N, C-alpha and C positions, 0 to 999 in steps of 0.2 A: 419420492417420499408422494405422501398419500395425502393431500389436503388438510385433513382430519388431525393426521400425525402433525403437520407443521403448525395448526392451531393451538393443539396441545401444547408444544415447547414454545410458542409464544407465550403462551399464557402463563406457564413456566419462569419463563424468562422475566416477564413482570412482576410475577407474585414473590420473585428473589430480589430484584430490584427494589420494591416496595421494603422488604424487609431490612435491605443494607440502608436503604434512604433512612430509616427508624434508630439503626444503631449508631450511636454515640459515636463510635471509630469511624464511619462513614463520613458522619459531619464533620468531625474533625477534619478529615481529609478533604472535603470540598470545601473547607475555611479557608485551609492553607493551601490549597491552589488557586483561589480566591485572591489571597495575600503576597502570593509569587508572581501573579497576572499583572498585580499592581506596578512591580519592580520590573518585569521582564523588559519592557520596552523602553526602559531608561538606560541611559549609559553608567556604568560606576562613577562613584561619586569622585572620582579623582581625573577623570578622561581630561574634562577640559579644560580642569587646572594644567595638568601634563601639558594640551595641546598648545594653551595661551605660554606655556614658562620655557617652549622648545622655541619660539617664536618664530617666525613666517615660514614658510616651504623653502626652501634652496632655489626652487625653479620661479615664484614668486619674484616678478621686479620689482623692487620697494621704488615709493614714491616720495619722492622731493615736495615736501611743505612748504609752502611759501607763505611768510608769515600775513597775516592776517592785521588788514589796519585797527587801531583801537579809536574807538570813538570817544571825547571827553564830553560829560555833560557839566553842564552849568559852568562851564570857565574851570572845571575842576583842572588842577597839574596832574600828571603824573609821578606817581611814588610809590616806593617798595618800601614793604617795613620785612626787617629781618627780625626774627626772634631769635 
C-alpha cells in the first residue's frame, strides 16, 4: 500500500475513534470496563471464608502449641468469670 493511503486510513481511524468517544454508549462502556477492572483482581467474596472454614490442608503438619506462661500484674490472682 502507498504511504498516502495508509495515512488516510489512519486519519479515518482517528476520526471514528473521536466520534465514538463522544457518544454516550461508548462512555458507558468505558466506565463499565473501569468498574469491572476494579473487581477483576479480587477473589470472590466467599473464597477466603471457604478456605478458612475448610481448615488446614491435609498435607500441612499440625503444630502443637505449648501453653504460654501467664504474667500476673500487681499480685492479682487468676480468676475466670463465667457468664
